[in-house]
Structure formats: C-alpha cells, structure tokens
Backbone bond lengths (Angstrom), bond angles and torsions (degrees), N, CA, C in turn:
res aa  C-N    CA-C-N  psi(-1)  N-CA   C-N-CA  omega(-1)  CA-C   N-CA-C  phi
1 M - - - 1.471 - - 1.494 109.76 -
2 S 1.353 114.25 139.35 1.427 117.61 -175.63 1.454 114.61 -71.20
3 F 1.336 113.13 170.57 1.598 117.56 -179.79 1.459 109.28 -61.38
4 V 1.296 116.38 -50.07 1.483 118.62 177.54 1.439 116.19 -57.25
5 S 1.356 116.75 -49.00 1.474 122.13 175.07 1.520 112.84 -44.19
6 K 1.381 112.89 -56.42 1.527 121.14 175.78 1.554 116.15 -51.16
7 A 1.362 111.14 -47.27 1.512 117.65 -172.05 1.605 103.79 -69.84
8 F 1.393 118.72 -40.07 1.467 115.91 -172.27 1.470 103.08 -78.84
9 A 1.236 129.72 -37.16 1.426 131.60 -179.64 1.551 106.11 -54.23
10 R 1.392 123.23 -48.98 1.457 125.77 177.93 1.507 110.55 -59.96
11 A 1.373 119.67 -38.21 1.450 119.57 177.76 1.555 108.38 -68.94
12 A 1.278 117.54 -41.79 1.465 117.61 -173.62 1.448 111.89 -71.07
13 R 1.394 117.37 -13.69 1.533 120.63 177.37 1.584 108.71 -69.83
14 A 1.373 120.39 -8.28 1.425 122.87 178.31 1.482 105.76 -65.72
15 F 1.298 123.56 -30.17 1.455 127.62 -173.56 1.555 111.46 -67.49
16 T 1.244 112.02 138.98 1.551 118.35 168.59 1.517 108.01 -142.60
17 P 1.288 117.12 149.87 1.446 126.74 -176.60 1.440 109.02 -82.01
18 A 1.348 127.27 23.36 1.444 127.30 -165.55 1.630 108.19 -62.73
19 V 1.237 116.57 -43.19 1.506 120.89 -177.22 1.437 112.63 -100.44
20 R 1.282 122.77 -54.68 1.392 124.40 177.85 1.564 107.94 -149.75
21 P 1.339 123.39 133.41 1.366 126.35 -179.77 1.549 113.26 -62.46
22 I 1.214 123.62 143.99 1.395 123.25 175.85 1.545 103.20 -84.22
23 P 1.336 111.79 144.53 1.479 125.15 -178.08 1.487 108.66 -56.34
24 S 1.361 117.55 140.20 1.402 121.79 -177.75 1.605 115.15 -59.30
25 V 1.214 110.16 122.13 1.565 116.33 -176.54 1.454 105.83 -140.01
26 A 1.422 118.69 171.45 1.368 120.52 -178.46 1.468 117.71 -151.62
27 S 1.304 127.02 165.32 1.377 133.06 174.75 1.429 120.23 -95.39
28 P 1.422 118.31 111.24 1.467 113.70 177.99 1.524 110.81 -72.28
29 L 1.359 120.77 -3.89 1.366 127.08 175.65 1.526 116.14 -73.51
30 A 1.453 111.41 -50.37 1.523 112.70 -168.81 1.542 103.72 -144.55
31 P 1.279 122.60 81.75 1.423 128.64 171.16 1.460 114.53 -39.98
32 G 1.379 115.83 124.35 1.442 119.73 172.49 1.603 110.41 87.16
33 V 1.322 119.55 -0.44 1.470 121.10 -171.80 1.545 108.55 -69.21
34 F 1.330 116.74 -18.73 1.522 117.99 -175.13 1.571 109.60 -108.57
35 S 1.286 114.95 41.80 1.497 122.97 177.65 1.541 112.84 -75.28
36 D 1.292 111.42 -16.60 1.617 124.82 -177.80 1.574 98.58 -57.26
37 P 1.445 113.40 131.50 1.495 115.15 178.43 1.617 118.03 -65.48
38 M 1.387 110.51 -15.79 1.473 115.26 179.14 1.585 105.51 -69.81
39 V 1.289 123.98 -24.05 1.333 122.85 -179.28 1.669 111.03 -118.91
40 A 1.222 114.77 25.23 1.413 120.06 179.10 1.571 103.48 -66.80
41 G 1.452 116.79 135.31 1.331 120.09 -178.25 1.587 113.45 91.62
42 F 1.315 113.70 -15.85 1.524 123.36 180.00 1.498 105.68 -82.15
43 A 1.350 121.90 -41.70 1.388 119.08 -167.84 1.559 108.55 -150.71
44 T 1.252 121.28 149.56 1.454 126.49 -179.82 1.525 110.04 -123.45
45 S 1.189 127.35 -114.47 1.462 122.74 -177.07 1.509 118.35 -132.92
46 M 1.361 121.76 -24.57 1.439 113.24 -167.07 1.682 113.21 -131.60
47 Q 1.160 117.25 -23.81 1.526 116.31 -171.34 1.589 112.00 -93.86
48 S 1.207 113.09 -144.04 1.452 114.03 -168.65 1.663 111.25 -124.61
49 Y 1.274 114.01 168.05 1.498 113.73 176.59 1.526 115.82 -69.23
50 T 1.257 121.00 145.85 1.503 121.62 -176.74 1.536 109.50 -127.55
51 L 1.237 114.01 153.71 1.413 123.29 173.29 1.577 115.42 -63.78
52 P 1.257 122.18 119.05 1.423 120.25 -178.07 1.585 109.88 -80.28
53 D 1.354 111.14 146.74 1.547 115.31 175.36 1.516 102.71 -71.67
54 L 1.380 106.63 158.25 1.487 117.98 175.53 1.569 106.68 -82.86
55 P 1.290 119.65 151.43 1.421 124.55 178.67 1.559 110.11 -83.49
56 Y 1.267 114.82 15.35 1.570 118.41 178.79 1.589 108.15 -163.87
57 D 1.279 115.72 169.48 1.388 119.13 178.33 1.475 114.17 -70.94
58 Y 1.294 121.18 165.87 1.448 123.52 178.90 1.576 110.91 -65.82
59 A 1.345 116.78 -34.81 1.473 116.58 -177.81 1.593 108.31 -90.59
60 A 1.259 119.21 7.94 1.548 117.23 179.80 1.430 112.05 -67.26
61 L 1.225 127.81 -29.57 1.387 128.87 -169.63 1.549 113.87 -92.41
62 E 1.330 113.36 0.27 1.505 120.14 175.09 1.554 111.78 -64.48
63 P 1.205 123.82 147.17 1.524 125.86 6.47 1.517 109.02 -87.53
64 V 1.238 127.26 0.11 1.393 126.74 -168.55 1.700 109.25 -72.73
65 I 1.365 111.69 -49.62 1.432 116.78 170.95 1.592 106.67 -126.61
66 S 1.389 113.18 130.19 1.467 117.18 -175.30 1.540 111.59 -72.77
67 A 1.366 109.67 163.09 1.519 114.97 174.83 1.449 107.63 -61.31
68 D 1.367 121.85 -41.82 1.441 119.34 -177.75 1.446 117.94 -60.47
69 I 1.298 118.68 -36.80 1.370 124.80 176.82 1.472 110.65 -66.48
70 M 1.347 116.24 -49.88 1.489 119.62 175.03 1.424 121.85 -55.42
71 K 1.405 110.70 -39.15 1.563 117.88 178.51 1.505 104.78 -70.05
72 L 1.275 124.81 -46.85 1.469 125.65 -174.10 1.460 107.58 -67.53
73 H 1.319 121.83 -41.81 1.525 129.60 -179.57 1.507 109.77 -59.43
74 H 1.383 115.73 -55.55 1.355 122.53 -178.36 1.538 116.50 -72.37
75 Q 1.403 118.97 -50.22 1.406 119.80 -174.93 1.582 118.55 -77.58
76 K 1.396 107.69 -26.86 1.540 112.67 -179.23 1.556 107.18 -106.85
77 H 1.262 123.38 -56.85 1.500 118.80 -167.06 1.526 109.09 -76.57
78 H 1.268 122.51 -46.71 1.480 124.79 176.67 1.468 110.33 -60.41
79 A 1.293 113.77 -42.42 1.581 118.75 -173.48 1.496 105.71 -71.52
80 A 1.299 120.84 -30.21 1.509 121.90 177.06 1.490 109.09 -67.16
81 Y 1.349 119.90 -43.91 1.354 119.42 179.16 1.551 117.15 -60.88
82 V 1.341 112.05 -31.72 1.510 123.44 -178.18 1.490 104.15 -73.43
83 N 1.332 119.45 -50.39 1.400 117.97 -178.56 1.458 117.07 -69.51
84 N 1.313 118.96 -34.49 1.536 121.32 172.15 1.546 114.04 -68.67
85 L 1.404 113.33 -28.23 1.415 117.17 172.46 1.539 115.17 -65.47
86 N 1.203 110.42 -45.35 1.500 116.21 -179.69 1.423 115.48 -66.71
87 A 1.431 116.31 -31.94 1.490 121.67 178.30 1.524 105.31 -74.15
88 A 1.245 123.48 -40.26 1.464 125.06 -177.77 1.515 111.94 -68.72
89 L 1.353 115.08 -32.68 1.520 119.79 -177.73 1.580 102.27 -71.41
90 E 1.245 115.18 -42.26 1.497 118.29 -173.86 1.527 109.44 -62.41
91 K 1.348 111.95 -44.50 1.538 115.15 177.13 1.540 110.32 -63.46
92 Y 1.339 119.09 -39.38 1.482 123.03 178.80 1.492 109.82 -61.34
93 A 1.367 118.63 -48.28 1.424 121.48 179.73 1.449 112.27 -60.41
94 A 1.395 116.34 -41.83 1.495 117.58 177.11 1.437 111.87 -62.22
95 A 1.302 120.48 -47.39 1.601 123.88 176.82 1.485 109.68 -57.59
96 E 1.422 119.27 -44.52 1.444 124.62 -175.53 1.468 108.31 -64.18
97 A 1.351 119.88 -34.75 1.512 124.16 -177.93 1.470 107.90 -64.83
98 K 1.365 113.27 -40.02 1.446 122.74 -179.19 1.483 118.31 -87.35
99 R 1.408 110.89 8.34 1.537 119.04 -171.67 1.540 109.92 43.85
100 D 1.301 120.11 46.39 1.449 122.44 177.47 1.494 105.01 -96.17
101 L 1.298 119.32 91.71 1.458 125.71 -179.06 1.588 113.55 -56.04
102 Q 1.347 113.31 -44.88 1.461 116.28 -177.68 1.683 108.64 -64.86
103 G 1.289 117.37 -40.26 1.393 122.19 175.32 1.551 114.77 -62.46
104 M 1.215 112.32 -38.26 1.571 117.98 174.25 1.409 109.16 -64.58
105 I 1.432 126.50 -49.73 1.318 130.11 -174.45 1.483 112.01 -62.87
106 Q 1.420 114.74 -34.58 1.531 121.63 175.53 1.487 118.99 -59.29
107 Q 1.329 112.71 -27.48 1.542 120.09 176.91 1.534 118.98 -86.50
108 Q 1.435 113.21 -14.58 1.433 113.00 -168.40 1.435 109.37 -67.41
109 S 1.288 126.21 -34.98 1.493 121.98 -177.52 1.564 109.87 -75.07
110 A 1.279 114.31 -30.87 1.586 112.49 176.55 1.574 109.18 -71.77
111 I 1.257 120.07 -30.53 1.429 125.74 176.65 1.562 113.64 -68.78
112 K 1.414 110.39 -44.40 1.392 113.05 177.95 1.618 112.01 -68.60
113 F 1.382 120.46 -43.43 1.411 123.68 179.21 1.500 112.71 -62.34
114 N 1.365 119.86 -50.06 1.465 121.98 -171.15 1.445 106.49 -84.72
115 G 1.280 125.95 -34.86 1.426 128.74 172.66 1.551 110.77 -60.16
116 G 1.388 116.00 -45.39 1.409 117.85 177.99 1.495 110.47 -71.91
117 G 1.267 126.07 -28.47 1.332 122.97 170.82 1.425 115.49 -65.86
118 H 1.368 118.81 -34.23 1.508 122.04 178.29 1.573 108.70 -69.70
119 V 1.447 112.65 -48.74 1.420 118.26 -178.34 1.551 106.87 -55.40
120 N 1.298 116.87 -52.96 1.572 116.34 -170.26 1.459 115.23 -68.66
121 H 1.424 116.59 -35.13 1.442 114.35 176.85 1.520 113.11 -70.50
122 S 1.344 114.20 -36.01 1.509 118.75 179.03 1.558 112.65 -57.74
123 I 1.286 110.58 -36.79 1.565 117.73 174.69 1.576 105.36 -74.72
124 F 1.315 125.07 -45.90 1.352 128.13 -174.69 1.489 112.70 -56.72
125 W 1.217 119.76 -40.27 1.592 122.10 179.68 1.401 109.14 -65.17
126 T 1.332 121.93 -37.51 1.321 121.73 -171.50 1.666 113.66 -84.65
127 N 1.357 106.93 -17.62 1.447 116.81 177.15 1.568 112.56 -75.30
128 L 1.345 114.62 -10.99 1.412 119.24 -179.43 1.498 109.89 -113.12
129 T 1.386 116.86 162.41 1.428 123.48 -179.14 1.519 105.06 -159.20
130 P 1.383 112.31 156.19 1.568 117.38 175.66 1.450 111.35 -53.33
131 K 1.217 117.71 146.16 1.499 125.63 -173.05 1.493 109.90 -62.00
132 G 1.331 120.14 -34.56 1.436 122.21 -177.69 1.635 109.71 -71.70
133 Q 1.373 114.74 -19.26 1.427 120.59 176.54 1.368 121.32 -98.80
134 A 1.388 114.51 -3.56 1.503 115.84 178.80 1.417 110.40 -84.28
135 S 1.379 112.19 145.35 1.357 123.68 -178.36 1.496 116.29 -70.68
136 G 1.357 118.05 -23.54 1.457 122.57 175.49 1.489 103.68 96.28
137 A 1.275 131.87 -37.06 1.323 130.17 -169.13 1.525 110.82 -155.02
138 P 1.408 117.79 153.87 1.433 116.38 175.68 1.579 113.10 -71.56
139 A 1.274 119.06 166.92 1.457 120.53 -178.72 1.492 107.68 -148.53
140 G 1.207 119.14 161.50 1.420 128.74 170.58 1.608 111.32 72.01
141 K 1.287 112.47 -135.08 1.439 122.66 179.23 1.580 111.88 -53.58
142 L 1.397 112.85 -49.30 1.513 115.94 177.70 1.481 114.72 -54.54
143 A 1.372 112.69 -52.99 1.406 119.59 -179.19 1.631 115.13 -52.95
144 K 1.380 111.24 -42.05 1.442 114.42 178.63 1.543 114.33 -72.85
145 A 1.372 113.42 -28.66 1.415 114.98 174.15 1.468 115.54 -63.32
146 I 1.357 111.93 -48.89 1.512 126.32 174.39 1.431 108.87 -49.86
147 E 1.298 121.37 -56.35 1.550 126.81 -174.25 1.578 104.18 -62.05
148 T 1.290 116.89 -42.35 1.412 117.78 -175.25 1.575 111.06 -57.76
149 E 1.231 113.02 -42.94 1.602 121.21 178.12 1.576 117.91 -77.37
150 W 1.266 108.86 -40.09 1.566 111.69 -172.66 1.592 113.47 -122.98
151 G 1.255 118.43 2.26 1.417 120.46 178.21 1.499 116.01 91.74
152 S 1.440 115.44 -43.74 1.303 120.76 -176.83 1.708 109.90 -156.02
153 V 1.267 119.05 165.86 1.443 118.92 177.35 1.570 106.76 -67.64
154 D 1.271 118.90 -44.87 1.505 123.27 -175.96 1.510 107.56 -52.99
155 K 1.330 117.57 -50.15 1.470 127.49 -179.28 1.447 110.72 -57.25
156 F 1.475 113.10 -43.40 1.521 116.46 178.43 1.464 107.96 -59.65
157 I 1.350 120.32 -53.74 1.335 123.57 -173.72 1.452 113.11 -56.51
158 S 1.376 113.18 -45.00 1.500 118.30 -179.20 1.482 111.61 -57.55
159 T 1.411 110.86 -43.04 1.498 118.03 -172.47 1.687 104.32 -70.34
160 F 1.291 113.65 -45.39 1.464 116.75 -179.76 1.558 115.53 -60.50
161 N 1.375 112.39 -40.69 1.509 116.03 174.22 1.489 114.52 -64.93
162 T 1.335 118.29 -38.66 1.379 125.87 176.94 1.586 116.56 -58.12
163 Q 1.410 112.65 -46.77 1.428 120.97 179.29 1.553 106.23 -72.35
164 T 1.323 116.57 -48.07 1.478 116.54 -170.22 1.561 108.63 -72.18
165 G 1.368 117.74 -36.04 1.435 117.69 174.86 1.579 116.79 -60.81
166 A 1.307 116.79 -21.40 1.411 127.07 -174.66 1.523 110.32 -86.33
167 I 1.344 119.07 -1.17 1.521 117.86 -175.48 1.561 108.85 -68.82
168 Q 1.118 116.92 132.00 1.474 123.15 -179.79 1.432 107.98 -87.60
169 G 1.500 112.26 121.32 1.493 112.73 -171.92 1.403 115.75 80.58
170 S 1.304 116.32 -139.40 1.595 127.19 -173.48 1.467 108.79 -103.29
171 G 1.288 121.63 143.35 1.510 127.68 170.35 1.421 113.56 172.69
172 W 1.444 117.15 -162.24 1.388 122.29 174.49 1.394 114.82 -140.49
173 G 1.410 112.93 156.46 1.485 121.78 -177.46 1.507 99.89 -106.50
174 W 1.391 115.15 140.63 1.484 119.02 -171.28 1.670 104.99 -130.35
175 L 1.337 114.10 152.76 1.389 119.90 155.31 1.521 101.92 -117.32
176 G 1.408 111.81 125.94 1.440 113.73 -176.69 1.557 111.59 -134.74
177 L 1.264 115.72 168.08 1.425 120.80 -176.39 1.604 108.82 -103.22
178 N 1.233 121.82 127.06 1.456 119.95 170.54 1.492 107.43 -95.86
179 K 1.316 115.38 107.00 1.485 125.94 -167.25 1.558 103.69 -64.80
180 E 1.295 122.05 -37.40 1.465 124.15 -171.24 1.559 108.06 -68.47
181 S 1.481 113.10 -41.95 1.537 110.41 178.06 1.469 117.16 -92.58
182 G 1.383 112.51 -13.58 1.508 119.53 -176.07 1.479 114.69 74.58
183 R 1.475 117.25 20.64 1.427 122.54 -167.28 1.537 102.90 -122.56
184 L 1.382 109.59 149.22 1.552 119.02 171.40 1.480 109.90 -73.98
185 Q 1.351 114.15 154.69 1.450 121.66 176.69 1.574 106.15 -147.45
186 I 1.308 116.69 149.71 1.454 127.78 167.12 1.358 105.58 -98.02
187 H 1.464 120.27 129.25 1.359 125.21 -179.04 1.494 106.71 -142.20
188 T 1.423 117.49 142.54 1.382 125.80 171.02 1.476 113.94 -103.19
189 M 1.346 118.07 143.87 1.476 122.55 178.78 1.388 107.61 -132.32
190 A 1.383 114.14 140.89 1.472 119.02 178.11 1.473 110.90 -84.01
191 N 1.316 115.77 155.80 1.405 127.57 169.62 1.571 108.41 54.80
192 Q 1.304 124.08 -120.51 1.440 128.96 177.31 1.516 111.31 -116.21
193 D 1.347 121.06 19.82 1.387 122.05 174.78 1.391 113.22 -57.50
194 P 1.387 121.72 119.92 1.408 127.39 -179.13 1.575 107.88 -67.53
195 L 1.316 119.46 148.98 1.494 127.49 -174.62 1.521 106.66 -67.01
196 S 1.398 115.41 -34.16 1.468 118.00 -178.85 1.492 115.01 -52.62
197 T 1.465 113.30 -28.90 1.519 115.36 -177.26 1.579 109.78 -75.06
198 A 1.255 116.39 -6.39 1.523 119.90 175.24 1.526 109.63 -101.37
199 G 1.313 118.21 7.44 1.359 123.09 175.62 1.522 113.57 78.98
200 L 1.279 121.22 23.52 1.510 127.38 177.89 1.482 107.87 -121.27
201 V 1.442 106.34 149.25 1.466 110.81 168.98 1.494 114.21 -95.21
202 P 1.462 112.99 126.19 1.437 114.34 -173.14 1.677 118.14 -69.60
203 L 1.319 114.23 129.23 1.437 115.84 177.71 1.476 111.52 -111.00
204 L 1.308 119.03 -37.46 1.495 124.28 -174.63 1.593 108.88 -143.15
205 G 1.281 120.85 120.06 1.324 119.88 179.11 1.511 113.81 -121.96
206 I 1.350 122.15 135.75 1.361 120.53 176.70 1.507 109.16 -122.77
207 D 1.367 117.38 123.66 1.468 125.08 179.58 1.460 110.28 -71.19
208 V 1.268 120.58 129.83 1.485 120.89 170.34 1.602 109.60 -125.45
209 W 1.290 117.26 25.19 1.470 122.99 163.60 1.599 99.57 -63.52
210 E 1.280 112.66 148.04 1.416 119.17 -175.39 1.634 108.89 -69.53
211 H 1.248 118.12 -32.03 1.568 113.34 175.62 1.551 114.26 -65.65
212 A 1.302 114.47 -11.42 1.565 112.61 175.07 1.554 111.08 -79.79
213 Y 1.364 124.30 -4.98 1.411 122.66 -169.93 1.545 111.23 -152.72
214 Y 1.376 116.24 -31.05 1.534 111.91 -164.19 1.374 114.56 -55.38
215 L 1.240 126.86 -44.76 1.580 127.75 -178.73 1.361 112.83 -49.13
216 Q 1.311 124.68 -27.52 1.519 132.19 176.58 1.388 115.11 -102.92
217 Y 1.303 120.61 -45.88 1.509 122.25 -169.10 1.416 110.05 -109.84
218 K 1.390 122.71 3.03 1.487 128.90 179.07 1.575 110.55 49.60
219 N 1.372 124.13 -122.54 1.376 117.79 -177.95 1.521 111.08 -100.15
220 A 1.382 120.21 17.10 1.455 122.76 -179.09 1.538 112.12 -90.62
221 R 1.294 115.23 69.44 1.514 118.13 179.63 1.452 109.69 -60.00
222 P 1.316 124.80 -39.96 1.365 116.36 178.50 1.611 120.14 -57.86
223 D 1.312 112.55 -27.94 1.541 119.76 173.20 1.434 109.90 -70.89
224 Y 1.281 125.97 -37.71 1.412 130.34 172.13 1.504 110.22 -59.91
225 L 1.251 113.02 -49.69 1.489 119.87 -177.31 1.605 111.87 -60.91
226 K 1.267 113.05 -38.63 1.493 122.49 -177.69 1.560 107.63 -69.49
227 A 1.266 115.21 -40.30 1.473 121.64 -172.26 1.512 115.57 -75.43
228 I 1.413 112.89 -37.65 1.446 119.39 -172.69 1.478 117.42 -61.44
229 W 1.403 115.63 -20.19 1.479 115.90 -178.22 1.404 111.54 -73.83
230 Q 1.294 121.09 -11.67 1.556 127.29 172.56 1.636 111.94 -62.81
231 I 1.310 114.76 -21.79 1.423 119.41 -169.96 1.509 109.37 -128.14
232 V 1.332 120.56 13.52 1.423 122.64 174.06 1.548 109.49 -69.55
233 N 1.373 117.35 136.39 1.349 126.39 -177.20 1.583 107.98 -93.20
234 W 1.295 113.60 77.96 1.487 119.01 -179.27 1.558 114.53 -53.85
235 K 1.300 114.95 -32.15 1.456 116.25 -179.06 1.503 107.90 -67.98
236 N 1.349 121.51 -38.28 1.445 119.43 177.22 1.448 112.16 -64.02
237 V 1.346 117.31 -43.09 1.432 123.26 179.56 1.542 110.69 -59.64
238 E 1.358 117.01 -43.04 1.469 116.79 178.35 1.596 112.71 -67.77
239 E 1.240 114.73 -30.78 1.477 121.62 179.35 1.555 105.39 -67.52
240 R 1.122 114.79 -46.97 1.533 121.67 176.35 1.528 110.95 -53.35
241 L 1.340 113.22 -50.59 1.524 117.10 178.84 1.424 111.25 -61.99
242 T 1.324 116.38 -46.29 1.556 118.69 175.61 1.424 111.11 -50.55
243 Q 1.351 118.58 -55.85 1.485 123.46 -179.13 1.534 115.81 -56.73
244 A 1.453 111.62 -42.83 1.339 114.59 -178.81 1.564 117.29 -74.42
245 S 1.219 116.79 -15.56 1.468 127.39 170.15 1.473 123.43 -83.92
246 S 1.353 108.53 -18.89 1.510 118.66 -178.18 1.552 113.05 -69.95
C-alpha cells in the first residue's frame, strides 16, 4: 500500500456509522483499503468519493445555523472537497501507475487538504442535530470523562470555545480521545487537517472556517461558538467515544 493510501486510510477511520451511514464510495488509489468495520459503508473498491446526504433538512438547525449557510456549506464547500479529492486521487493513481515519484508527491498536499475536508465535514454533520432533538448535555460515560478532565461540562465548553476561538484564520476545534492514555483532549487543527494526524480519535468537531458562520454571525466567531452547543448531538459524540474505546 502506498504512503498516501495509508495516510488517507488513517484519516478515513474517523468515520463511524453512528447516525447515518455514508453512501458507498471507493478509492481508485487503493482497492479494499477501507475494509475496516469502522468505515464500512464509506468505501468499496473501484469508484470515487461522493458527497454524503445530511441526516436532516437544511433548515433543521435554525435558528442556530441558517438554511442558507447549511445549503452553501454542504452543496458548495463540502462538494468541492469531494470533487477535488477525486481529481487528486486520479492524478496520483496515474502517476503511481507510471512510477512517477515526483507526480505522486505533487498530489499529496491536495489529497491531505481535500481528503481532510471530506473527513471533517462528514463527522461535523453527524455531530449536529435539530435543536428540538438535542439532549442539551452529555450523559453517561461521556459526561464522566468530561468531568474527569475539566471538572464540569460548562468548564469544558468554556475551555473549548476559548481555544477554538483563538484559531488564526481557518481551522477546526476538536474533542478527541487519546487512545494511549484513555483520556479526552481538546485540540485545534489548522485548515482541513484531520484530527487523526495528531494521533487522536475525533469525537466532536466544530468548523470555524468563515463559510460555516459568516453569513449569519459576520465576524463574531465567539457568538457562533456560544450558540452551536444548542444543537450538538451528544448521543453521536457518546457513540463515537464508545466505539473508539472498544
């Protein structure tokens, strides 16, 4: 398996079918690389990556996130990552077939950026849920793990918002699991770098690229971060923690 195949496989293992399975897609780069049950339904063997459907309507997250933002974010931005990923993988595969090392290296940054964008957004959509369906607070094992690290859920949210709000430019704030220590961590990532490249399993990601909030919140990123907790799908986050801990 090539270097890029291995790296992208690690990033793709961030997916779980906890809320809604991702439509079947595949890598032209490395057939069978997604046989891991954590990404079953995410890839098969021969075709290209596809844009997943949302598990709710575009207007379902209002008033926290407007339908206009959701439609633009999903249909334009996420779709662009998928299309550009497929194009980069095709170029990589062609270079690999010719044993063109320079051509292969040239595609690695595009695969990381666009593949990361696809991975990150596919997690993000499932991390959110309509306000009326949100539980309001974590429970069970997840709540206990958060309280162990931060003392309370409120303190966790405050710390998360402070660290994520301080990202310069574009990026993501994450709650991840360090499998070696068994402990939760808050970690920020620049651009579309997937959390798996930092050695953590993603549980909850908040997108702070401006396209995620600017039409509604303008330059008030802190207001967006404060509001988004009303629609966090804590059940999905807990299921991710359970699966990552098994």
